[in-house]
C-alpha positions in Angstrom: 60.3 87.5 -100.1 58.9 89.6 -103.3 60.1 88.6 -106.0 58.6 85.5 -107.3 61.0 84.3 -108.8 63.6 84.3 -106.2 61.3 82.9 -103.9 60.2 80.1 -106.4 63.2 79.2 -106.9 64.6 79.3 -102.8 61.3 77.1 -102.6 62.7 74.8 -104.9 66.3 74.1 -104.2 65.4 74.1 -100.1 63.1 71.3 -100.5 65.6 69.7 -103.1 68.0 69.9 -100.0 65.1 69.0 -97.4 64.6 65.9 -99.1 67.6 64.9 -100.0 69.6 64.6 -96.5 68.9 65.4 -93.0 71.7 68.1 -92.5 69.8 70.0 -95.5 66.5 69.3 -94.1 67.7 71.1 -91.0 69.4 73.6 -93.2 66.2 74.7 -95.0 64.1 74.9 -91.4 67.3 77.2 -90.1 66.8 79.4 -93.7 62.8 79.0 -93.2 62.9 80.5 -89.5 65.4 83.3 -90.3 64.0 84.4 -93.9 60.5 83.9 -93.6 59.1 84.1 -90.1 55.7 82.5 -91.3 54.8 80.9 -88.0 51.7 83.5 -87.4 50.1 82.8 -90.6 50.2 79.0 -90.8 46.6 77.9 -90.1 47.4 74.7 -87.9 44.1 73.5 -88.5 45.4 73.2 -92.2 48.7 72.2 -90.9 47.8 69.3 -88.8 45.8 66.9 -90.6 49.0 66.6 -93.2 51.1 66.6 -90.4 48.9 64.0 -89.3 49.0 61.9 -92.5 53.2 62.1 -92.7 53.1 60.6 -89.4 51.1 58.1 -90.2 53.2 57.2 -93.3 56.3 57.5 -91.3 55.2 55.2 -88.3 54.1 52.8 -91.0 58.0 53.0 -92.8 59.5 52.5 -89.4 57.7 49.7 -88.9 59.0 48.3 -92.0 62.4 48.6 -91.5 62.9 52.4 -92.6 64.0 55.7 -91.3 60.4 57.0 -90.4 61.8 59.9 -88.3 64.0 61.3 -90.7 61.7 60.9 -92.8 58.8 62.3 -90.7 61.2 66.0 -90.6 62.5 66.3 -94.1 58.6 65.8 -95.1 57.6 68.6 -92.6 60.1 70.9 -93.4 59.1 70.8 -97.3 55.5 71.0 -96.1 56.5 74.2 -94.2 57.9 75.7 -97.5 54.7 74.7 -99.3 52.6 76.4 -96.8 55.1 79.5 -97.1 54.8 79.7 -100.6 51.0 79.4 -100.7 50.4 82.1 -97.4 52.9 84.4 -99.4 51.4 84.3 -102.4 50.3 87.6 -104.1 47.6 87.8 -107.4 49.2 88.0 -110.7 52.5 87.1 -109.4 52.5 83.4 -111.1 51.6 85.4 -114.1 54.8 87.8 -114.0 56.9 84.4 -113.7 55.2 82.7 -116.5 55.8 85.5 -118.9 59.1 85.9 -118.0 60.3 82.2 -118.3 58.1 81.2 -121.3 56.7 84.3 -123.3 53.8 85.5 -124.0 51.9 82.5 -124.9 52.4 79.9 -123.3 54.2 81.5 -120.0 50.6 83.8 -120.4 48.4 80.2 -120.1 50.5 78.6 -117.8 51.1 81.6 -115.5 47.0 82.2 -115.4 46.1 79.2 -115.0 48.6 78.8 -111.9 47.3 82.1 -110.6 43.6 80.9 -110.9 44.7 77.7 -109.2 46.4 79.7 -106.4 42.5 81.9 -105.9 40.9 78.9 -105.8 43.2 77.5 -103.2 42.4 80.9 -101.1 38.8 80.9 -101.9 38.9 77.2 -100.9 40.9 78.0 -97.4 37.8 81.3 -97.3 34.7 78.7 -97.9 35.8 75.6 -95.3 36.3 78.5 -92.4 33.0 79.8 -93.3 31.7 76.5 -93.1 33.3 75.7 -89.7 31.4 78.7 -88.5 28.1 77.7 -89.8 28.7 74.5 -87.8 29.2 76.0 -85.0 26.2 78.5 -84.6 24.6 75.2 -85.1 26.0 73.1 -82.7 27.3 71.0 -84.9 30.5 69.3 -84.3 33.6 69.2 -87.2 33.5 65.5 -87.5 33.9 62.3 -90.2 30.2 62.6 -90.8 30.2 66.2 -91.4 33.2 65.8 -94.2 31.4 64.7 -97.0 28.5 67.2 -97.3 31.2 70.2 -96.7 33.4 68.6 -99.4 30.3 68.7 -101.8 29.7 72.5 -100.4 33.3 73.1 -101.5 33.7 71.0 -104.9 30.5 72.4 -106.2 31.4 75.8 -105.1 35.2 75.6 -107.1 33.2 74.4 -110.3 30.8 77.0 -110.5 33.3 79.6 -110.5 35.1 77.9 -112.7 32.4 77.9 -114.8 31.6 81.8 -114.2 35.4 82.6 -115.1 35.4 80.3 -118.1 32.1 82.2 -119.4 33.3 85.5 -118.9 36.9 84.6 -120.6 34.5 83.0 -123.8 32.5 86.4 -123.6 35.9 88.6 -124.1 37.2 86.6 -126.7 40.0 84.8 -124.9 41.8 82.2 -127.2 45.5 82.0 -126.5 48.6 84.2 -124.7 48.5 87.8 -124.3 50.4 90.5 -123.9 52.0 91.3 -121.0 55.2 93.1 -119.7 56.6 91.6 -116.3 58.6 94.3 -114.2 60.6 92.8 -111.1 62.7 95.3 -108.7 64.3 92.0 -106.4 65.3 94.0 -103.0 68.2 93.0 -101.6 67.0 91.1 -99.0 65.5 88.8 -101.5 69.1 88.4 -103.5 70.4 87.5 -99.9 68.3 84.7 -99.0 68.5 83.3 -102.8 71.7 83.1 -102.4 71.8 81.4 -98.6 68.7 78.8 -100.3 71.3 77.9 -103.2 74.2 77.6 -100.3 71.8 75.3 -98.3 71.5 73.0 -101.3 75.1 72.9 -101.8 75.8 71.9 -98.7 73.6 68.9 -98.4 75.8 67.4 -100.8 77.9 66.7 -98.2 77.9 63.6 -96.3 76.5 64.2 -92.6 80.2 63.2 -91.3 81.8 65.4 -93.7 79.6 68.0 -92.4 79.9 68.0 -88.7 83.7 67.8 -89.5 83.7 70.6 -91.2 81.4 73.1 -89.2 81.6 71.7 -85.6 
């Protein structure tokens, strides 16, 4: 989806649907498969640790009498939606969205901060890939022993970039807000996808038994 307004709205609607019910999660997954096709852009090495953590909590929930399998499936769908948002991010999108929502002061600052945060996440992903390449060149295996040094490198690099950005903004006299006029041209496909996401949320309110009676 090219329009950041529709993409963000669809992600919120689908996440709510997946969180509310198992049927909503299944429909949200179907939406994700139909309208995004992001399997090729998901980095498995980033997905597996989070999926493993979800699996651990799901097992704990199941052992304590809860529905761990349902929890795992619903949270995995929400995770896939989050990865889709991250993979589809383009520089400046959240600045457009923030100004459109909240104006040239609060919206400008929040949008700029969101874009800077996303840029930092992309840079951290790039840096982690470079660390893995360096470990392979040195014949080192990725493991718990190398986790702390790698984390220190990532954090120190992020802090250094943040300090440089703050110095540049201060040197240019930035205080608060800014003049910006966002322009949106939503494609028809985006509007259809947004309408479908709204339908997914509406259907998620229907109990599972009634859902199968109506649609099976």
